[in-house]
C-alpha positions in Angstrom: -74.8 -94.3 -6.7 -77.3 -95.2 -3.8 -76.7 -92.6 -1.1 -77.2 -93.2 2.8 -80.6 -92.1 4.0 -78.9 -89.5 6.0 -77.9 -87.7 2.9 -81.4 -87.2 1.6 -81.4 -83.9 3.9 -78.9 -81.1 3.4 -75.6 -82.7 3.3 -73.9 -80.0 5.5 -76.3 -80.0 8.3 -76.5 -83.8 8.4 -72.9 -84.1 8.5 -72.9 -81.8 11.6 -75.5 -83.7 13.4 -75.0 -87.3 12.4 -71.7 -89.4 12.7 -69.9 -90.5 9.7 -69.5 -94.5 9.4 -65.7 -94.8 8.4 -64.2 -98.3 7.9 -60.5 -98.0 9.0 -58.1 -100.8 7.8 -54.5 -101.0 9.3 -52.1 -103.7 8.3 -49.4 -102.6 10.4 -47.7 -105.3 12.7 -46.3 -104.4 16.2 -46.8 -101.1 17.8 -45.7 -98.0 15.9 -46.4 -94.7 14.6 -49.2 -95.8 12.2 -51.5 -97.4 14.8 -50.6 -95.0 17.6 -51.7 -91.9 15.4 -54.7 -93.4 14.3 -55.7 -94.3 18.0 -54.9 -90.5 19.1 -57.0 -89.0 16.1 -60.0 -91.4 16.7 -60.2 -90.2 20.3 -60.9 -86.7 19.2 -63.3 -87.4 16.4 -66.8 -87.3 17.9 -68.4 -87.0 14.6 -67.1 -90.3 13.3 -68.4 -93.9 14.1 -65.3 -95.9 13.3 -65.1 -99.5 12.6 -61.5 -100.9 12.3 -60.0 -104.0 10.7 -56.4 -104.5 12.2 -53.5 -107.0 12.1 -52.4 -106.1 15.5 -52.5 -108.2 18.5 -55.5 -108.4 20.8 -53.5 -106.5 23.7 -52.7 -103.6 21.5 -56.2 -103.5 20.4 -57.5 -103.7 23.8 -55.2 -100.8 25.0 -55.6 -98.4 22.2 -59.1 -98.9 20.6 -61.4 -99.3 23.6 -65.0 -98.8 22.8 -64.4 -99.4 19.1 -65.8 -102.1 16.8 -62.5 -104.0 15.9 -62.1 -107.1 13.5 -58.7 -108.7 13.5 -57.4 -109.8 10.1 -54.1 -111.6 10.0 -52.4 -112.5 6.4 -51.0 -116.2 6.0 -47.6 -114.4 5.2 -47.1 -111.0 6.7 -44.8 -108.4 5.2 -42.1 -108.9 7.9 -42.0 -112.6 7.4 -42.0 -112.3 3.5 -39.2 -109.6 3.7 -37.0 -111.9 5.9 -37.8 -115.1 3.9 -36.9 -113.3 0.6 -33.7 -112.1 2.2 -32.8 -115.4 3.4 -33.6 -117.0 0.0 -31.3 -114.6 -1.9 -28.6 -115.2 0.5 -28.8 -119.0 1.0 -30.4 -120.4 -2.2 -27.9 -120.0 -5.4 -30.2 -121.6 -7.8 -32.4 -119.2 -9.8 -34.8 -121.7 -10.8 -35.5 -122.9 -7.3 -35.8 -119.3 -6.1 -38.2 -118.6 -8.8 -40.4 -121.3 -7.9 -40.4 -120.5 -4.2 -41.2 -116.8 -5.1 -44.1 -117.8 -7.2 -45.5 -119.9 -4.5 -45.4 -116.9 -2.1 -47.0 -114.7 -4.8 -49.9 -117.3 -4.8 -50.2 -117.4 -1.2 -50.4 -113.6 -1.4 -53.1 -113.8 -3.9 -55.1 -116.1 -1.6 -54.8 -113.5 1.1 -56.0 -110.8 -1.1 -59.0 -112.5 -2.2 -59.8 -113.5 1.5 -59.1 -109.9 2.6 -61.4 -108.5 -0.1 -64.3 -110.6 0.8 -63.9 -109.7 4.7 -63.5 -106.0 4.0 -66.6 -106.0 1.5 -68.6 -108.0 4.1 -68.0 -105.5 6.9 -68.6 -102.6 4.8 -71.9 -104.0 3.8 -72.7 -105.0 7.4 -72.4 -101.5 8.7 -73.3 -99.5 5.6 -70.1 -97.6 5.8 -69.7 -94.3 4.0 -66.1 -94.0 3.6 -63.0 -96.6 3.7 -59.9 -95.1 5.1 -56.9 -97.4 4.7 -54.4 -96.4 7.4 -51.3 -98.2 5.8 -51.2 -97.1 2.2 -52.7 -98.3 -0.9 -54.2 -101.6 -0.1 -56.0 -103.9 -2.6 -58.7 -104.9 -0.4 -60.0 -101.4 0.8 -59.8 -99.8 -2.7 -61.6 -102.8 -4.3 -64.4 -102.9 -1.6 -64.8 -99.1 -2.0 -65.3 -99.6 -5.7 -67.6 -102.5 -5.2 -70.1 -100.4 -3.1 -69.4 -97.0 -5.0 -68.1 -95.4 -1.8 -65.0 -93.1 -1.5 -61.6 -94.7 -0.4 -58.9 -92.4 1.4 -55.6 -93.7 1.5 -53.2 -92.6 4.3 -49.6 -92.9 3.0 -46.9 -93.1 5.4 -43.7 -94.0 3.4 -41.8 -92.4 0.6 -43.5 -93.7 -2.6 -40.9 -95.2 -5.0 -41.8 -96.9 -8.0 -39.3 -99.8 -7.3 -41.0 -100.5 -4.2 -44.7 -99.7 -5.0 -44.9 -100.5 -8.7 -48.3 -102.5 -8.2 -49.5 -99.3 -6.3 -49.5 -97.1 -9.5 -52.7 -99.0 -10.6 -54.4 -98.8 -7.4 -53.7 -95.1 -7.2 -56.0 -94.5 -10.3 -58.9 -95.8 -8.2 -58.2 -93.9 -5.0 -60.3 -90.7 -4.0 -57.9 -89.0 -2.0 -54.6 -89.5 -0.3 -53.2 -88.2 3.1 -49.5 -88.0 3.3 -47.9 -87.7 6.6 -45.4 -84.9 5.4 -45.0 -82.6 2.4 -42.0 -84.9 1.5 -44.3 -87.9 1.3 -47.0 -85.9 -0.5 -44.5 -84.9 -3.1 -43.4 -88.5 -3.7 -46.9 -89.7 -4.3 -47.7 -86.7 -6.7 -44.4 -87.4 -8.6 -45.6 -90.8 -9.2 -48.9 -89.6 -10.7 -51.4 -88.5 -8.0 -53.1 -85.3 -8.9 -52.2 -82.6 -6.4 -55.9 -81.7 -5.8 -56.3 -85.2 -4.5 -53.5 -85.1 -2.1 -53.5 -83.5 1.5 -50.7 -83.3 4.0 -51.4 -84.0 7.6 -48.8 -84.6 10.2 -49.3 -87.3 12.8 -50.4 -86.1 16.3 -48.5 -85.7 19.6 -50.3 -86.7 23.0 -49.1 -83.5 24.7 -51.2 -84.2 27.8 -49.4 -87.5 28.3 -46.0 -85.7 28.2 -47.4 -83.1 30.6 -48.2 -85.7 32.9 -44.9 -87.2 33.0 -43.2 -83.8 33.3 -43.0 -83.8 37.1 -41.4 -87.4 36.9 -38.1 -86.3 35.2 -36.0 -86.8 38.3 -37.6 -90.4 38.7 -37.0 -91.6 35.1 -33.4 -90.1 35.2 -32.7 -92.1 38.5 -34.3 -95.3 37.2 -31.6 -95.4 34.4 -28.7 -94.1 36.5 -28.5 -90.5 35.3 -26.8 -87.9 37.5 -27.8 -84.4 38.0 -24.7 -83.2 35.8 -25.2 -85.5 33.3 -26.3 -84.3 29.9 -28.6 -87.0 28.4 -28.6 -87.4 24.6 -31.3 -89.8 23.7 -32.4 -91.6 20.5 -35.7 -93.4 20.2 -37.1 -95.9 18.0 -36.6 -99.6 16.4 -32.9 -100.4 16.2 -32.4 -100.9 12.5 -29.6 -99.9 10.3 -31.7 -97.1 8.5 -32.5 -95.5 11.7 -28.9 -94.6 12.3 -28.1 -95.7 15.8 -24.5 -96.7 14.9 -23.8 -93.4 13.5 -25.2 -91.8 16.6 -22.9 -93.9 18.6 -19.8 -92.9 16.6 -21.0 -89.1 17.0 -21.7 -89.3 20.7 -18.1 -90.9 21.1 -16.5 -87.9 19.6 -18.5 -85.4 21.7 -17.7 -87.3 24.8 -14.1 -86.8 24.5 -14.8 -83.0 24.7 -17.3 -83.3 27.5 -17.3 -86.2 29.6 -20.9 -85.2 31.2 -22.5 -86.4 28.0 -24.4 -89.8 28.3 -25.9 -91.5 25.4 -29.3 -93.2 26.0 -30.5 -95.7 23.4 -34.3 -96.3 23.8 -35.5 -99.2 21.8 -34.7 -102.7 20.7 -33.8 -104.6 17.7 -36.5 -104.9 15.1 -37.1 -106.8 11.9 -34.3 -109.3 12.3 -31.7 -106.5 12.8 -29.8 -108.6 15.7 -26.4 -108.2 13.8 -26.6 -104.6 13.7 -27.5 -104.3 17.4 -24.6 -106.5 18.3 -22.2 -104.4 16.3 -23.6 -101.2 18.2 -22.9 -103.1 21.4 -19.4 -104.0 20.3 -18.6 -100.6 19.2 -19.8 -99.2 22.7 -18.0 -101.9 24.8 -14.6 -101.5 22.9 -14.7 -97.6 22.9 -13.4 -97.1 26.3 -16.4 -95.0 27.2 -18.9 -97.6 27.6 -19.9 -96.1 31.2 -21.1 -93.1 29.1 -23.9 -95.3 27.3 -27.2 -96.7 28.7 -29.2 -99.1 26.7 -32.8 -99.3 28.1 -34.3 -101.7 25.6 -37.9 -101.3 24.6 -40.1 -99.0 27.1 -43.7 -98.6 27.1 -43.8 -95.5 29.1 -41.5 -93.8 26.5 -42.8 -90.3 27.0 -41.2 -90.4 30.7 -37.8 -91.1 28.9 -38.1 -88.3 26.6 -38.5 -86.0 29.7 -35.6 -87.5 31.1 -33.5 -86.4 28.3 -31.7 -83.1 27.7 -31.3 -83.5 24.1 -33.0 -85.9 21.5 -31.4 -87.1 18.4 -33.0 -88.3 15.2 -30.4 -90.0 13.2 -31.9 -91.8 10.2 -29.7 -92.3 7.2 -32.6 -92.4 4.6 -35.3 -89.9 4.3 -37.7 -90.1 7.1 -41.4 -90.1 6.0 -42.4 -88.1 9.1 -40.2 -88.8 12.1 -42.3 -88.9 15.1 -39.4 -88.7 17.4 -39.0 -84.9 16.4 -42.3 -83.5 17.6 -42.1 -86.0 20.5 -38.7 -84.7 21.5 -40.1 -81.1 21.2 -43.1 -82.1 23.5 -40.5 -83.0 26.2 -39.1 -79.5 26.0 -35.8 -80.8 24.3 -33.8 -79.4 21.4 -33.8 -81.6 18.6 -31.0 -82.6 16.4 -32.4 -84.3 13.2 -31.3 -85.5 9.9 -31.8 -83.1 7.1 -34.0 -85.3 4.8 -37.7 -86.1 4.7 -40.3 -85.0 7.2 -38.0 -83.6 9.9 -36.8 -80.8 7.5 -40.3 -79.5 7.7 -40.4 -79.7 11.7 -37.1 -78.5 12.7 -36.5 -74.8 12.4 -32.6 -74.7 12.7 -31.2 -72.6 15.4 -34.6 -71.8 16.9 -35.7 -75.3 18.4 -32.9 -77.7 17.1 -30.5 -78.3 14.4 -30.6 -80.2 11.0 -27.5 -82.3 9.8 -26.8 -84.2 6.6 -28.0 -87.7 7.0 -24.9 -89.9 8.3 -22.7 -87.0 8.6 -21.0 -88.1 12.0 -18.9 -85.0 12.4 -21.6 -82.5 12.0 -24.0 -84.4 14.3 -21.1 -84.6 17.0 -20.6 -80.7 16.7 -24.3 -80.3 17.3 -24.5 -82.4 20.3 -21.4 -80.8 21.7 -22.7 -77.4 21.1 -25.9 -78.1 22.8 -24.2 -80.1 25.7 -22.1 -77.2 26.5 -24.8 -74.6 26.5 -27.6 -75.3 29.1 -29.2 -71.7 28.3 -29.6 -72.6 24.5 -31.0 -75.9 25.5 -33.6 -74.5 27.5 -34.7 -71.7 24.9 -34.8 -74.1 22.0 -36.9 -76.7 24.1 -39.4 -74.0 25.0 -39.7 -73.1 21.3 -40.2 -76.6 20.3 -42.8 -77.2 23.0 -44.7 -74.2 21.6 -44.6 -75.4 18.2 -45.9 -78.8 19.1 -48.7 -77.0 21.1 -49.8 -74.9 17.8 -49.3 -77.7 15.1 -49.4 -81.1 16.4 -52.0 -81.5 19.1 -54.7 -84.3 18.7 -57.6 -82.0 18.3 -55.8 -79.8 15.6 -54.7 -83.0 13.7 -58.3 -84.5 13.9 -60.0 -81.6 12.7 -57.8 -81.6 9.6 -58.7 -85.1 9.0 -62.4 -84.3 9.3 -62.2 -81.5 6.9 -60.8 -84.1 4.5 -63.8 -86.5 5.2 -66.3 -83.8 4.7 -64.8 -82.5 1.5 -64.6 -86.1 0.0 -68.4 -87.0 1.1 -69.6 -83.6 -0.3 -68.0 -84.3 -3.7 -69.8 -87.8 -3.7 -73.0 -86.1 -3.5 -72.3 -83.7 -6.4 
């Protein structure tokens, strides 16, 4: 393997004095945890010279990646369009042969996309003489192939629960991956169970911008007033895209049961419909409007200054009915000094310490979630103590510098092995 000139000296000394050229590839669409966490980590990695290939829109790139070389790359058919179209096809087209032919056409377009993307990634990797490719959104054919072409390491950031049904093609790509970062131990275990050797797996949680929460802390009253909350109201918030597996409907049913015991409870849903889940959100609104307690619910829609709304809450709820790979809402709720009630599956089980900084409830268990909400709503002293414990946890385990230092250690370990 032809090594970059900077490695002709002592490797450890050079890595401390010269920047590592890393090509990041992010295929996420719309603002979310993947692109946000990448931006936060890069803001605290002075020893890395990043080059980014992204599918994000220009406004997001301009806001979150100032001063970074960014190349935009859009697929002809992105994953959201594909999923929606396949769902429509299964529902509306009864003829199997026609469905088969259409799916084959989509697969062909996908192949063209893959070839085009491999060429694009390879050109950029050569142009900047990158030393490491970091795919920020899973096992990507373009990043892994380009890394093999140039004989450089490829690091995969995996942000979902690995399932053979969903990721069958990825089993082959896994064999050509240098190392994998999982966003939780649950994710790392799912990848290792599929065949990745544990020695090639590292868990690194996503970071929280604690300084931003601290900035908004003094504006709690302003944000509560903005959405009509009064001093006596106990605000119970759920944050995120409004889609079925995020469990907002179960949250509504749980809050309704708790409200009957404590009329000061106000449920706040921060987020908007996503991925075509209009029917789901409409059902949520219908349940609220027909409940007789609609005045106890506030639907804010999507909010850009979401940290201020976390600060405005008294309790934060995570209600996913499927295992959450990480669950950014959990440490973010803690950063706002709120106790967190989370579904006891996936990443949140690693973050919440029951009875200390929050509660864990079985996914989809409306009764137990309602009981947890009511217990915290009725006990402001407990809320304050749990909120303080959660804040201290974030301060020790989820800050940007801490998470960035963990990622840099992985980079250095990969590059040192590449030299040996």
